[in-house]
BAGU-200743 format. One record per atom (N, C-alpha, C): residue in three letters; x, y, z. Coordinates in steps of 0.001 Angstrom, whole numbers, plus 500000, padded with zeros to 6 digits. Example, Ala and Ser with C-alpha at 12.3 -4.5 7.8 and 13.67 -1.06 7.14 Angstrom:
ALA513190494310507800;ALA512300495500507800;ALA513200496700507800;SER512850497750507080;SER513670498940507140;SER512900500030507870;
REM end
This chain:
UNK615413168946050095;UNK614316169641050903;UNK614665171035050647;UNK613634171782050349;UNK613620173330050313;UNK613958174005051587;UNK614572174906051428;UNK614968175940052740;UNK613694176343053430;UNK612612176489052660;UNK611181176892053444;UNK610883175749054498;UNK610881174543053854;UNK610269173278054186;UNK611163173169055723;UNK612514173169055247;UNK613385172865056467;UNK613179173706057657;UNK613152175000057496;UNK612754176053058435;UNK611467175825059048;UNK610520175603058274;UNK609190175184058801;UNK609226174024059825;UNK609747173082059600;UNK609614171870060434;UNK610508172204061541;UNK611772172761061417;UNK612569173309062587;UNK611808174028063713;UNK610917174884063082;UNK610273175695063948;UNK609391174881064889;UNK608819173823064307;UNK607847172950065095;UNK608473172248066301;UNK609791172410066300;UNK610473171583067422;UNK610567172781068478;UNK610126172787069409;UNK610184173809070286;UNK611364173858071322;UNK612011174952071542;UNK613424174736072469;UNK612858174922073811;UNK613850174937074719;UNK613453175078076163;UNK612832176280076369;UNK613137177420075859;UNK612459178709076112;UNK611376178956075384;UNK610718177927074490;UNK609600178165073699;UNK608695176905074008;UNK608740176564075493;UNK608068175545075746;UNK606381175899075651;UNK606028177129076005;UNK604771177740075984;UNK603988177536074557;UNK604938177967073504;UNK604696178002071975;UNK604392176432071786;UNK605433175513072188;UNK605220174064071919;UNK603805173422072483;UNK603307173677073585;UNK602360173608074282;UNK600970173922073452;UNK601041175189072992;UNK600049175614072100;UNK599773175094070914;UNK601046174560070228;UNK600934173687068999;UNK600324172403069137;UNK600769171625070357;UNK600176170458070804;UNK598799170472070838;UNK598172171646071534;UNK596738171699071823;UNK596100171877070355;UNK596882172665069584;UNK595951173013068078;UNK595884171594067500;UNK597183170809067671;UNK596898169583066826;UNK595854168486067578;UNK595876168395068779;UNK594856167721069522;UNK593480168280069163;UNK593315169573068928;UNK591954170256068773;UNK591465169656067214;UNK592534169741066481;UNK592172169356064912;UNK591661167798064980;UNK592444166862065720;UNK592392165597065892;UNK590924165331066229;UNK590539165883067529;UNK589471165719068088;UNK588055166119067356;UNK588361167267066562;UNK587276167809065731;UNK586872166849064453;UNK588005166491063717;UNK587575165774062569;UNK587446164334063200;UNK587938163697064171;UNK587344162518064676;UNK586002162574064928;UNK585771163426065711;UNK584218163736065849;UNK583069163868064843;UNK583804164467063751;UNK582960164792062854;UNK582822163470061703;UNK584065162682061687;UNK583750161461060762;UNK582861160447061584;UNK582778160367063051;UNK581973159573063619;UNK580635159809063555;UNK580216161338063718;UNK578927161941063473;UNK578254161597062309;UNK579110161712061269;UNK578668161716059978;UNK578095160123059582;UNK579355159242060146;UNK579063157732059945;UNK577925157152060650;UNK577529157767061972;UNK576418157699062582;UNK575273158277061824;UNK575027159149061234;UNK573828159679060766;UNK573582158906059443;UNK574787158652058903;UNK574603157893057402;UNK574008156444057511;UNK574559155942058627;UNK574257154535058994;UNK572961154504059516;UNK572498155409060532;UNK571035155530060840;UNK569952155832059632;UNK570319156837058770;UNK569575157069057640;UNK569335155459056558;UNK570502155001056498;UNK570598154024055495;UNK569915152593055811;UNK570167152642057336;UNK569651151275057925;UNK568221151153058065;UNK567737152476058367;UNK566168152730058540;UNK565503152496057394;UNK566061153087056213;UNK565664152913054843;UNK565694151553054366;UNK566840151002054556;UNK566773149452054268;UNK565928148473054868;UNK565726148768056432;UNK564873147829057074;UNK563504148194056464;UNK563142149265056473;UNK561821149835056013;UNK561434149174054705;UNK562419149341053696;UNK561957148616052342;UNK562085147068052021;UNK562934146614053161;UNK563322145294053374;UNK562159144587053584;UNK561429145032054673;UNK560258144441055578;UNK559010144350054719;UNK558935145645053848;UNK557704145681053012;UNK557960145557051445;UNK556925145439050816;UNK557086145454049456;UNK557632146967048812;UNK558153146811047884;UNK558862148272047540;UNK557649149212046847;UNK556846148580046236;UNK555523149292045645;UNK554371148518045550;UNK553386149457045797;UNK551957148692046073;UNK551045149436044881;UNK550238148560044059;UNK549246149245043153;UNK547958149146043768;UNK547191150150043619;UNK545618150010044162;UNK544774150697043139;UNK543362150430043294;UNK542606150672042291;UNK541798152083042774;UNK541259152645041889;UNK540519153719042387;UNK539185153558042813;UNK538853152131042545;UNK537492151545042680;UNK537378151030044142;UNK538806151020044797;UNK538809150496046143;UNK539674149151046186;UNK538955148204045700;UNK539386146883045525;UNK539391146418043849;UNK540285145291043717;UNK540167144754042447;UNK539970143299042555;UNK539763142650041299;UNK539397141410041355;UNK540853140560041413;UNK540884139121041659;UNK542280138425041657;UNK542539138239040125;UNK541974138249039383;UNK542042138175037908;UNK542948139323037410;UNK542343140656037861;UNK542903141905037355;UNK544438141925038136;UNK544464141589039417;UNK545831141455040029;UNK546738140731039303;UNK546045139649038870;UNK547179138561038189;UNK547695139115036877;UNK546661139998036299;UNK547143140452034803;UNK548212141645035107;UNK548033142437036294;UNK549148143486036459;UNK550512142761036743;UNK550458141754037431;UNK551707141104037875;UNK552315140439036696;UNK551524139943035719;UNK551876139335034549;UNK552540140361033653;UNK551918141473033641;UNK552721142618032854;UNK553882143211033322;UNK553768143276034641;UNK554970143813035439;UNK556309143091035511;UNK556009141582035266;UNK556954140448035229;UNK558006140590034140;UNK557522141519032901;UNK558259141583031608;UNK559434142876031752;UNK559397143634033036;UNK560043144681033107;UNK561319144111033669;UNK562596144435033265;UNK563673144031033834;UNK564017144120035331;UNK563420145064035802;UNK563631145396037054;UNK562828144592038178;UNK561775143638037463;UNK560883143192038297;UNK561442141928038999;UNK561274141600040265;UNK561841140394041113;UNK560582139428041488;UNK559539140025041944;UNK558272139400042668;UNK557199140023042637;UNK556055139585042609;UNK554829140375042822;UNK553580138972043541;UNK552792139882044269;UNK551805139247044800;UNK550558140267045246;UNK549603139742045781;UNK548457140561046241;UNK547777140159047405;UNK547056141118048325;UNK546741140826049588;UNK545583141588050096;UNK545038141489051187;UNK543934142241051794;UNK544306142737053247;UNK544257144001053544;UNK544611144630054746;UNK543466145000055534;UNK543143144600056758;UNK542089145251057424;UNK542432145259059097;UNK541685145630059887;UNK542025145667061426;UNK541045144828062305;UNK541510144546063359;UNK540589143968064225;UNK541252143743065623;UNK540304143126066595;UNK540872142816068023;UNK541204141454068099;UNK542405141129068627;UNK542920139765069133;UNK542552139510070471;UNK542120138360070771;UNK541914137917072073;UNK542462136632072302;UNK543313136215073459;UNK543590134723073360;UNK544990134644074345;UNK545345133524074590;UNK546422133400075365;UNK546548133681076893;UNK547267133836077528;UNK547160134233078965;UNK546407135491079397;UNK546552136670078593;UNK546262137842078614;UNK544529138031078464;UNK544058138703079182;UNK542549138646079431;UNK542166139973078430;UNK542984140960078116;UNK542883142084077356;UNK542714141946075769;UNK541954142341075223;UNK542023142490073652;UNK543042143484073196;UNK543671143054072031;UNK544763143762071454;UNK544349144100069984;UNK544253145367069734;UNK544359145850068462;UNK545611145327067614;UNK544941144618066307;UNK545969144247065479;UNK545784144599063980;UNK546767144461063061;UNK546429144807061675;UNK546394143462061239;UNK545488143135060423;UNK545398141722059851;UNK545697141626058330;UNK546517140922057823;UNK546812141039056587;UNK546687139348056050;UNK545788139263054787;UNK545349138121054219;UNK546458137922052975;UNK547090136951053188;UNK548421136755052114;UNK548512135272051547;UNK548981135156050373;UNK549710133845050013;UNK550927133763050600;UNK551028132730051431;UNK552419132655052248;UNK553633132695051409;UNK553785132063050056;UNK554860131829049431;UNK555016133195048820;UNK554121133729048248;UNK554394135089047591;UNK554650135943048664;UNK554261136025049776;UNK554483137049050858;UNK556129136967051081;UNK556518135800051210;UNK558035135707051651;UNK558752136182050561;UNK558349136064049135;UNK559195136665048092;UNK559096138082047979;UNK558008138667048313;UNK557718139886048278;UNK558569141012049302;UNK558544140665050502;UNK558935141113051644;UNK559659140187052514;UNK560559140605053422;UNK561255139851054395;UNK560750139750055589;UNK559570140246055927;UNK558987140083057119;UNK558775138894057893;UNK558340137738056894;UNK558037136501057424;UNK559301135493057140;UNK560589136234056887;UNK561572135333056596;UNK561811134386057432;UNK561844134709058911;UNK562039133730060035;UNK561052132568060139;UNK560007132686059345;UNK558961131434059587;UNK559262130327058638;UNK559409129149059274;UNK559727128051058556;UNK558354127335057793;UNK557325127820058371;UNK556142127246057761;UNK556101127336056238;UNK555722126468055526;UNK555563126330053976;UNK554303126506053498;UNK553241126112054410;UNK552029126616053856;UNK550949126834055100;UNK550065127689055064;UNK549192128187055890;UNK547962127731055910;UNK547476127188056755;UNK546009126415056680;UNK545002127630056596;UNK543723127153056394;UNK542620128078056339;UNK542112128551057978;UNK542464127862058820;UNK542178128249060234;UNK543478128654060892;UNK544683128853060038;UNK545926129080060986;UNK546205130607060692;UNK547116131144061767;UNK547544132354061656;UNK548979132698061976;UNK549623133437061744;UNK550804133708061962;UNK551190135087062749;UNK551574134964063960;UNK551871136267064705;UNK553034136707065037;UNK553245138047065389;UNK554615138649065881;UNK555149138055067105;UNK556363137877067098;UNK556937137732068441;UNK556905138410069666;UNK556733139608069349;UNK556443140599070458;UNK554878140422071030;UNK553981140228070026;UNK552692140001070363;UNK552522138598071029;UNK553137137658070609;UNK553064136297071534;UNK553555136454072810;UNK554625137206072971;UNK555115137372074521;UNK554162138217075065;UNK553520139245074627;UNK552667140158075327;UNK551099139179075880;UNK551021138260074807;UNK549702137784074983;UNK549865136318075969;UNK551183135683075525;UNK551173134639076333;UNK550790133444075370;UNK551182133793074066;UNK550785132547073118;UNK551895131825072645;UNK551702130636072260;UNK552854130058071402;UNK552286129135070493;UNK552974128439069535;UNK552509127677068364;UNK551560126513069104;UNK550452126276068257;UNK549496125398068738;UNK548223125821069526;UNK548557127151070191;UNK547522127815070875;UNK546314128249069877;UNK545180128292070475;UNK544112129176069746;UNK543949130526070485;UNK543468131307069402;UNK542993132655069738;UNK541809133162068758;UNK540928134201069286;UNK540057134632068341;UNK540339135970067910;UNK539732136420066540;UNK540024137705065954;UNK538404138126065763;UNK538268139438066318;UNK536846140137066335;UNK537462141301065074;UNK536629140989063780;UNK536944142064062809;UNK536049143194063014;UNK536589144480062616;UNK535832145479062742;UNK534808145651061582;UNK534789144768060623;UNK533753145085059555;UNK532582144092059976;UNK531662144821060638;UNK530437143822061111;UNK529586143070060050;UNK528716142078060380;UNK527964141556059579;UNK526311141363059670;UNK525533141283058691;UNK524098141469058938;UNK523562140010059184;UNK522854139765060350;UNK522367138336060562;UNK520791138633060798;UNK520000137375060945;UNK518589137585061373;UNK518645138264062678;UNK519331138183063573;UNK519518138706064985;UNK519908140249065093;UNK520136140713063724;UNK520733142167063628;UNK522242142126063249;UNK522796143173063381;UNK524308143382062862;UNK525216143103064108;UNK526036142026063757;UNK526736141279064690;UNK528076141218064365;UNK529235141408065267;UNK530594141443064626;UNK531058140137064086;UNK531989140432063413;UNK532584138908062700;UNK533889138441063656;UNK533473137322064249;UNK534491136693064955;UNK534897135144064515;UNK536178134842064413;UNK536791133806064036;UNK537621133258065116;UNK537938132027065066;UNK538945131232066019;UNK540191130753064970;UNK541435131038065478;UNK542548130658064733;UNK543389129907065659;UNK544177129198064934;UNK545461128580065626;UNK546673129047065074;UNK547471129046066201;UNK548661129721065987;UNK549605128685065165;UNK549995128908063955;UNK550908128031063258;UNK552315128596063003;UNK552423129606063147;UNK553884130360062879;UNK553924131573063772;UNK555299131960064299;UNK555574133222064945;UNK556866133769064296;UNK556597134932063878;UNK557693135636063094;UNK558347136602063962;UNK559794137055063733;UNK560610138008064183;UNK561058138598063350;UNK560596140045062700;UNK561366140685061709;UNK562187141717062372;UNK562467141849063523;UNK563355142896063777;UNK562911144336063974;UNK561543144475063481;UNK560913145632063445;UNK559752145590064771;UNK559951146507065770;UNK558890146307066810;UNK557595146568066542;UNK557300147517065783;UNK555985147897065193;UNK555134146695064527;UNK555921145943063635;UNK555323144682062985;UNK555324143505063891;UNK556092143325064820;UNK556335142113065580;UNK555145142223066777;UNK554805143464067277;UNK553757143947068041;UNK552421143724067814;UNK552123144296066408;UNK550905144642066062;UNK550375143989064751;UNK551272142977064009;UNK550724142492062855;UNK550383140776062989;UNK549294140617062278;UNK548892139062062211;UNK548613138775060644;UNK549014137474060249;UNK548652137269058942;UNK547991135731059004;UNK546935135782058155;UNK546035134735057762;UNK546102134418056484;UNK545452133503055898;UNK545463132921054484;UNK544493133874053827;UNK544860134141052625;UNK544138135136051813;UNK542495134677051613;UNK542323133455051237;UNK541080133017050953;UNK540152133195052065;UNK540863132809053502;UNK539970132807054848;UNK539481134352054865;UNK540481135176054741;UNK540226136596054835;UNK539129137184054099;UNK539350136642052720;UNK538285137089051720;UNK536834136481051933;UNK536791135543052624;UNK535361134692053118;UNK535019135432054287;UNK535742135656055312;UNK535254136556056401;UNK534871137922056174;UNK535404138732055274;UNK535081139924054817;UNK533897140019053807;UNK533528138803053208;UNK532562139052052008;UNK533267139391050821;UNK534281139387050809;UNK535269139827049636;UNK535789138665048727;UNK535091137536048515;UNK535355136614047812;UNK536064136908046428;UNK537174136608045855;UNK537819136889044786;UNK538094138209044541;UNK538483139094045728;UNK538868140460045430;UNK540078140665046483;UNK540817141564046167;UNK542031141995046942;UNK542034143442047006;UNK542846143945047829;UNK542857145469048140;UNK544057145877047368;UNK545127145369047026;UNK546227145926046231;UNK547005144611045842;UNK548156145233044819;UNK549104144346044412;UNK550570144649044778;UNK551226144182045258;UNK552429144514045905;UNK553782143885045085;UNK554896144770044958;UNK556002144296044093;UNK557281144513044697;UNK558227143365044494;UNK559558143739045087;UNK560219143975043899;UNK561207144947043686;UNK562370145013042826;UNK563688144393043131;UNK564564144197042033;UNK565922143402042209;UNK566894144032043262;UNK566698145228043253;UNK567398146113044259;UNK566662147506044512;UNK567078148271045467;UNK566463149324045966;UNK566695150402044815;UNK567915150405044270;UNK568109151276043240;UNK567313151350042177;UNK566689150077041834;UNK565913149740040763;UNK564270150419040913;UNK563936150710041805;UNK562648151105042226;UNK562051152249041045;UNK562809153216041163;UNK562331154295040307;UNK562085153744038915;UNK562899153215038393;UNK562825152557037013;UNK561618151721037010;UNK561600151101037888;UNK560401149987037870;UNK559168150753038016;UNK559227151710038811;UNK557822152629038932;UNK557353153297037770;UNK558549153774036925;UNK558306154356035610;UNK557700153377034612;UNK558355152250034711;UNK557728151153033660;UNK556347150749034069;UNK556103150633035313;UNK554733150318036064;UNK553607151331035404;UNK553876152716035303;UNK553015153478034973;UNK552765153623033548;UNK553669153196032834;UNK553435152967031274;UNK552407151952030989;UNK552493150855031711;UNK551502149680031556;UNK550219149709032243;UNK550115150192033369;UNK549087150434034067;UNK547804151251033427;UNK546694150736033657;UNK545439151612033251;UNK545359152759034021;UNK544626153539033722;UNK544439155130034421;UNK543710154863035617;UNK542975153799036038;UNK542293153572037161;UNK542892152955038269;UNK544305152539037979;UNK545413152229039107;UNK546387153404039550;UNK546908153288040551;UNK547784154179041051;UNK548810153548041886;UNK550040153805041774;UNK551026153419042756;UNK551513154227043889;UNK551842153304045183;UNK552070154055046149;UNK553749153334046694;UNK554505154584046544;UNK555851154276046979;UNK556131154390048373;UNK556929153316048803;UNK556901153503050408;UNK557900154565050683;UNK558848155078049849;UNK559889156060050240;UNK558745157265050327;UNK557848157652049425;UNK557072158738049444;UNK556405159026050563;UNK555681157888051108;UNK555209157826052414;UNK555910158375053601;UNK557141157947053659;UNK558002158147054593;UNK559090159158054382;UNK558748160089053324;UNK559841161017052691;UNK560024162078053975;UNK559131162477054544;UNK559344163427055729;UNK560352162949056513;UNK560240161669056894;UNK561010161141058063;UNK562563160959057523;UNK562912160759056295;UNK564021160712055617;UNK564500162175055344;UNK563611163028055148;UNK564242164614055191;UNK564727165026056487;UNK563668164769057369;UNK564332165164058709;UNK565807164684059033;UNK566129163400058915;UNK567150162756059352;UNK568204163424058478;UNK568268163921057200;UNK569075164564056371;UNK569529165882057195;UNK568560166529057386;UNK568638167918058100;UNK569326167850059474;UNK568860166670060118;UNK569689166646061513;UNK571232166142061298;UNK571400165398060066;UNK573058165357059587;UNK573805166441059456;UNK572940167422058663;UNK573725168781058285;UNK573861169458059723;UNK572661169763060487;UNK572950170493061713;UNK573941169885062692;UNK574073168564062772;UNK575156167991063471;UNK576469168246062992;UNK576821168036061887;UNK577963168578060979;UNK578300169968061238;UNK577561170834061384;UNK577842172152061438;UNK578281172434062922;UNK577449171983063932;UNK577896171899065174;UNK579216171476065615;UNK579564170102065165;UNK580697169690065630;UNK581948170195064641;UNK581342170588063457;UNK582616171509062744;UNK583093172792063440;UNK582303173154064419;UNK582790174347065102;UNK584253174044066141;UNK584149172668066229;UNK585572172366067082;UNK586712172438066352;UNK586611172150065052;UNK587691172336063778;UNK587973173736063759;UNK587062174707063735;UNK587281176025063551;UNK587917176648064843;UNK587620176224065850;UNK588289176796067358;UNK589728176340067126;UNK589935175025066803;UNK591302174344066550;UNK592110175302065680;UNK591412175494064597;UNK592210176378063516;UNK592550177762064203;UNK591681178492065006;UNK591982179551065565;UNK593365179365067024;UNK593559178095067321;UNK594504178071068066;UNK595973178014067233;UNK595630177355065987;UNK596865177519065046;UNK597045178911064925;UNK596412179980064823;UNK596435181103064311;UNK597267181779065376;UNK596825181441066508;UNK597385182231067957;UNK598827181457068251;UNK599035180224067968;UNK600461179637067950;UNK601319180210066873;UNK600751180329065559;UNK601574181002064691;UNK602086182726064831;UNK601198183255065570;UNK601441184532065811;UNK602340184792066718;UNK602358183930067847;UNK603391183817069047;UNK604555183544068396;UNK604526182440067305;UNK605767181930066831;UNK606521183333065880;UNK605591184148065190;UNK606506185165064545;UNK606864185947065370;UNK606247186610066752;UNK606799187268067608;UNK608032186678068361;UNK608297185569068388;UNK609311184849068928;UNK610645184722067997;UNK610237184768066675;UNK611205184566065845;UNK611451185668064808;UNK611194187043065576;UNK611377188397065009;UNK612858188532064516;UNK613943188112065217;UNK615356188080064937;UNK615637187302063738;UNK615220186031063785;UNK615433185038062555;UNK614969185623061338;UNK613641186396061395;UNK612919186455060310;UNK613812187723059859;UNK614165188673060627;UNK614875189883060166;UNK616230189441059527;UNK616911188478060151;UNK618263187879059520;UNK617979187195058039;UNK616734186586058165;UNK616650185825057020;UNK616272186820055759;UNK615626187925056032;UNK615247189091055074;UNK616601189797054604;UNK617377189948055703;UNK618607190724055344;UNK619623189932054536;UNK619334188494054631;UNK620325187682053655;UNK619750187474052422;UNK618601188241052066;UNK617962188237050809;UNK616860187489050544;UNK616186186719051608;UNK615002185814051398;UNK613781186796051295;UNK613037186518050345;UNK611859187232049715;UNK610700186993050755;UNK609686188224050486;UNK608654187891051616;UNK607796186807051128;UNK607635186303049805;UNK606968185130049638;UNK607623183867050237;UNK608848183809050294;UNK609449182694050924;UNK609049182712052567;UNK609139183832053053;UNK608834184070054516;UNK607395183542054804;UNK606510184162053845;UNK605307183838054000;UNK604747182298054071;UNK605739181407053054;UNK605655180117052852;UNK606071179203053871;UNK607100179918054961;UNK607485179090055911;UNK606444179007056999;UNK605666180173057232;UNK604779180012058260;UNK603303179201057970;UNK603170179343056430;UNK601818178396056040;UNK602366177138056096;UNK603620176758055599;UNK603876175398055820;UNK603695174886057364;UNK604099175891058208;UNK604300175242059355;UNK602878174836059888;UNK601792175778059568;UNK600529175709060168;UNK599764174728059081;UNK600436174338057879;UNK599487173407057067;UNK600029171873057695;UNK601415171853058214;UNK601869170379058904;UNK600914170213059809;UNK600790171347060696;UNK599812170901062108;UNK598409170430061588;UNK597993170841060526;UNK596430170903059888;UNK596510169318059443;UNK597395169220058535;UNK597419167866057979;UNK597680166644058961;UNK598723166798059841;UNK598814165804060840;UNK597521165556061564;UNK596961166584061991;UNK595569166747062881;UNK594498165937061969;UNK594452166309060722;UNK593434165752059927;UNK593531164183059676;UNK594846163832059349;UNK594935162344059045;UNK594782161508060211;UNK595444162099061480;UNK595152161368062759;UNK593660161156062957;UNK593010162418063112;UNK591656162346063376;UNK590558161692062529;UNK590894161758061108;UNK590060160768060227;UNK590285159472060558;UNK591463159056060669;UNK591973157730060974;UNK591318157099062078;UNK591241157888063253;UNK590775157440064466;UNK589242157482064374;UNK588349158253063771;UNK587215158427063586;UNK586677157200062741;UNK587509156634061685;UNK587136155590060898;UNK587298154276061776;UNK588310154268062465;UNK588516153050063386;UNK587524152733064447;UNK586970154095065040;UNK586052153963066039;UNK584760153661065590;UNK584373154128064157;UNK583241153761063464;UNK583242152253063231;UNK584164151597062782;UNK584202150349062549;UNK584145149414063682;UNK584547149963064851;UNK584305149097066129;UNK583177149159066456;UNK582444150466066611;UNK581215150894067125;UNK580041149856066304;UNK580368149857065173;UNK579407148845063918;UNK579616147494064205;UNK580887147071064403;UNK581146145602064616;UNK580558145083066121;UNK580721146088067241;UNK580149145503068179;UNK578959146239068575;UNK578299146865067936;UNK576874147496068050;UNK576856147941069347;UNK577585149118069600;UNK577856149828070762;UNK576757150613071147;UNK575877151325070152;UNK574706152041070515;UNK573586151302070329;UNK573054150725071243;UNK571692150151071328;UNK570408151148071343;UNK569286150672070800;UNK568198151515070893;UNK566963150729071532;UNK566224151168072269;UNK564779150803072745;UNK563950150477071598;UNK563454149214071401;UNK562711149053070338;UNK561225149378070561;UNK560808149816071771;UNK559404150731071672;UNK559457151946071472;UNK560692152548071109;UNK560862153944070855;UNK561150154032069137;UNK562073153203068840;UNK562619153160067399;UNK562009151896066930;UNK560969151688065978;UNK560316150863065532;UNK561085150043064519;UNK562004150548063890;UNK562799149950062677;UNK564292149820062952;UNK564578150072064358;UNK566041149938064446;UNK566061149432065914;UNK567140148307065988;UNK567556148048067398;UNK568878148547067868;UNK569530148883067119;UNK570916149660067151;UNK571295150714066054;UNK572109151564066630;UNK572433152420065316;UNK573665151992064723;UNK573880151705063369;UNK575034151042062612;UNK576051152393062406;UNK577198152312062393;UNK578022153117061787;UNK578238152852060182;UNK578160153890059524;UNK578565153404057994;UNK579254154584057553;UNK580688154378057358;UNK581553155396056997;UNK581702155481055304;UNK581420156674054984;UNK581403157049053282;UNK582700157625053215;UNK583456157096052213;UNK584591157678051660;UNK584541159207051549;UNK583414159572050488;UNK583042160822050232;UNK583294161785051255;UNK582360161329052627;UNK582293162103053860;UNK583785162432054417;UNK584541161338054358;UNK586092161357055118;UNK586729162353054252;UNK586623162198052925;UNK587363163046052282;UNK586970164658052228;UNK585553164911052269;UNK585092166295052671;UNK585613166829054003;UNK585635165839055064;UNK586025166302056383;UNK587637166716056114;UNK588396166034055480;UNK589668166038055434;UNK590093167332054777;UNK589558167332053458;UNK589741168655052772;UNK589161170013053502;UNK588005169827053877;UNK587589170924054687;UNK588397171366055968;UNK589142170423056706;UNK589950170667057470;UNK591334171356057142;UNK591924170840056159;UNK592997171449055517;UNK592757172887055057;UNK591451173065054384;UNK591337174513054048;UNK591080175408055073;UNK590467174839056217;UNK590346176067057448;UNK591570176108057976;UNK592564175011058042;UNK593905175379058675;UNK594666176193057691;UNK594602176290056537;UNK595132177094055575;UNK594851178596055655;UNK593491178855055848;UNK593006179959056003;UNK593596180664057357;UNK593739179693058316;UNK594185180143059504;UNK595475180760059511;UNK596324180340058554;UNK597802180746058563;UNK598032182009057617;UNK596952182315057128;UNK597158183707056159;UNK597256184896056969;UNK596688185185058245;UNK597104186178058848;UNK598637186456059436;UNK598820185175060154;UNK600189185538060916;UNK601573185210059742;UNK601283184714058679;UNK602457184671057726;UNK602494186054056879;UNK601393186445056679;UNK601647187788056220;UNK602006188835057007;UNK601726188870058497;UNK602678189668059211;UNK603887189517059328;UNK604324188158059339;UNK605838187709059271;UNK606462188377058174;UNK605897188424056791;UNK606575188724055740;UNK606557190439055764;UNK605876190963056519;UNK605704192468056569;UNK606826193121057477;UNK607422192304058382;UNK608510192793059303;UNK609696193460058587;UNK610140194593059167;UNK611173195134058592;UNK612308194766059276;UNK613305194265058349;UNK614364193531059185;UNK615414194453059737;UNK615529195729059537;UNK616175196463060458;UNK615724196759061720;UNK614326196847061825;UNK613762196990063267;UNK613732195668063701;UNK613654194528063216;UNK613783193203063913;UNK614905192964064521;UNK616033193428063865;UNK617356192956064480;UNK618110194323065384;UNK617392195516065588;UNK617960196603065990;UNK618501196301067392;UNK617593195656068111;UNK617873195509069790;UNK618360194231069973;UNK618816193424068873;UNK619406192157068967;UNK620623191895069119;
REM end
């Protein structure tokens, strides 16, 4: 062990008459631990929140949808688009659907509930999105309907009950313009875990909705699912190459880009605010080292009189500060990772489903790169905090330091 390292470690052990300096050193270490731990936890929270929301949003929906500039397209056109897209390596599944709105009435509630109505092929819909993955139903009858779990609770509906749907698109009859109303039987109840869908969405058979809306043989859009989320961009480029100019692509990430951007900004702001804790702890290190230099004036003077160079004196106090910083950073990062792991495992932070549509709890997701940056940043701040006191220690005049000792 080099003499500078030996002296630095020796100085960390406070003697009886240096208890005050020892307390400040302990406070400095605790400050570094709390700061780095808080930063790791905050970053894991924000990362988990962002990734889980993005994952849930993309998992519950098709990754990409293709629309026509004409408003709708024929089933034949939709099949051709799916056939061409299936040759792309990123393709996993495809389907088509009709989307409209209406009022649902039925069950124990006397109030009508606005709902989003989607006409689907059940088998294809299950392959394109996970929203109906909880439904064990293999096929949907022409008069059957699948409703969300929250909607079923609010309306007092269960499987086998009947309800009526009033469609916003009216129809012309000999008696004048009349609303389109159809009666359906509840054949399935889905629970996607996304409050917005569970409360407001219903699914009926595609052919039935085409007939009700007078759109036989036509669909609103084609929807696709890629093999992984990371394949979306490549698949999107491939789709653009094979599609005719009359079609355009809607990316679910683009429609929610502002949401994801806002979460990233929040992550940055939270990191900066909590990072101030580390900065305050670093200032404590500076103050403890300054006091240590004042306390060790005689020792420094003797060491310099014996021939120790200024560089070696500087190194002693830098090492002392770095030991405090490294111990605090390692302990803080370790505690932060441990707390994040336990928080994620036991889902400690629950969210009200009526406020956060896509999440029921905040997951903790620790990224090694985040932990590495927190550790390196803490060590760097600690090093900068040692520069002033170590420089002052090296500038001490040995004659003046030992004159009155």
